C-alpha positions in Angstrom: 59.1 231.5 -70.1 60.5 235.2 -70.7 59.8 238.1 -73.3 57.4 237.3 -75.9 60.1 238.0 -79.5 59.2 238.3 -83.1 61.4 236.2 -84.9 63.7 238.1 -87.3 64.8 236.5 -90.4 68.4 236.1 -90.6 68.9 237.0 -86.5 70.4 234.8 -84.3 69.0 233.5 -80.6 70.5 231.2 -78.1 68.3 228.7 -76.5 69.0 227.8 -72.8 71.3 225.2 -73.7 73.6 227.8 -75.2 72.9 226.3 -78.7 73.1 229.0 -81.3 69.8 229.4 -84.0 69.1 231.3 -87.0 65.9 232.2 -88.2 66.0 231.4 -91.8 62.4 232.7 -92.5 59.1 233.0 -91.5 55.8 232.2 -93.4 52.9 234.5 -93.2 49.2 233.3 -93.5 46.6 236.2 -93.9 49.1 238.6 -92.8 49.8 237.2 -89.7 52.9 234.8 -88.7 52.0 231.1 -89.0 55.3 229.3 -89.2 59.0 229.7 -88.2 61.8 228.3 -90.2 65.0 227.7 -87.8 68.5 226.5 -88.6 70.7 225.2 -85.6 74.3 226.0 -85.8 74.9 222.5 -87.9 72.4 223.1 -90.6 70.0 221.0 -89.0 66.5 223.0 -90.3 63.1 222.4 -88.6 59.9 224.6 -88.3 57.7 225.9 -85.5 54.2 227.2 -85.1 54.4 230.9 -84.1 53.0 229.7 -80.7 55.8 226.9 -80.3 58.5 229.8 -81.2 57.1 231.7 -77.8 58.0 228.5 -76.0 61.6 228.2 -77.2 62.6 230.5 -74.4 65.4 232.0 -77.0 67.3 235.2 -76.2 68.9 237.4 -79.1 72.4 236.8 -79.6 73.3 240.3 -79.1 71.9 240.3 -75.7 73.3 237.1 -74.7 77.0 238.4 -76.3 76.7 241.2 -74.3 75.3 240.1 -70.9 78.0 240.3 -68.1 76.5 236.8 -66.6 77.3 235.0 -69.8 80.6 236.3 -70.2 81.4 235.7 -66.5 80.1 231.9 -67.1 82.2 231.3 -70.0 85.3 232.9 -68.7 85.2 230.7 -65.3 
């Protein structure tokens, strides 16, 4: 597991398989994030608890897009 990210509605993330995932919304319970609604690029939606979100090992899309290693692996 890398750094712990807080889910941001509307932001895109990349998982270890290279799939693009969007945070649709977050649900709060007593002022704390309790669930995260995610959407794969193919419109498949699912929700996870916050502890499950942390184990998804996601990277923000903007970081992945500008990562030299990711660019080199795509161009090879």
